C-alpha positions, 0 to 999 in steps of 0.5 A: 497770329491768323485772323479769327474766321468761324466758317473755316475754324477746325472743330477738332482737337483742343483750341484755345482763342483769346480776344478783348473786350468787343471784338465779337466773341458772344458771336463767335462762339454761338456761330462755332455752337452751331457748326458743331450741332449742324455737324458741318466742318470747313466747307464740306456736309460733313464731321462729327456731329454733336449735341448740346449735352456734349458741347462745353462752353465756360466763361467766367460769372454766371451772368455772363453764362446766362446771356450766351446761353441766351444768344446760342438759343436765339441763335438756334431758333433763328438757324432753324426758322431760316433752313425751314425757310431755305435762306437767311438774311443771317450771313453765317446762317445763310452759307451753312444752307447752302453748304447743307444741299439736300441734307437740309431736312437734316440739318432741320431735325438737329436744330429742332433736337437742339432746342429741345435739349437746350435747357 
């Protein structure tokens, strides 16, 4: 078994992630969601861009789904603000900003569109 790294986890094909309570599942799901919205994959600046209506995240209870939705939305909002600023105190978002390079304006638009489509 390999350690989970959201910055290099493949965004293609079917994947199963199993983890115990308190291991950062929600945090990492948010990071994967962010990579899908931005279209960033494994150090390159391009992959298939996904929109909110094409990403399915499944959980077991309505309460968990609500919490997950809220945390993903908050992460998208933070990423939008940080991408506009060009820097972040959130390590993962900071790496994505660096990875975006000259495509940062496009990424800002993708984040904005995702926020509008979220609910």
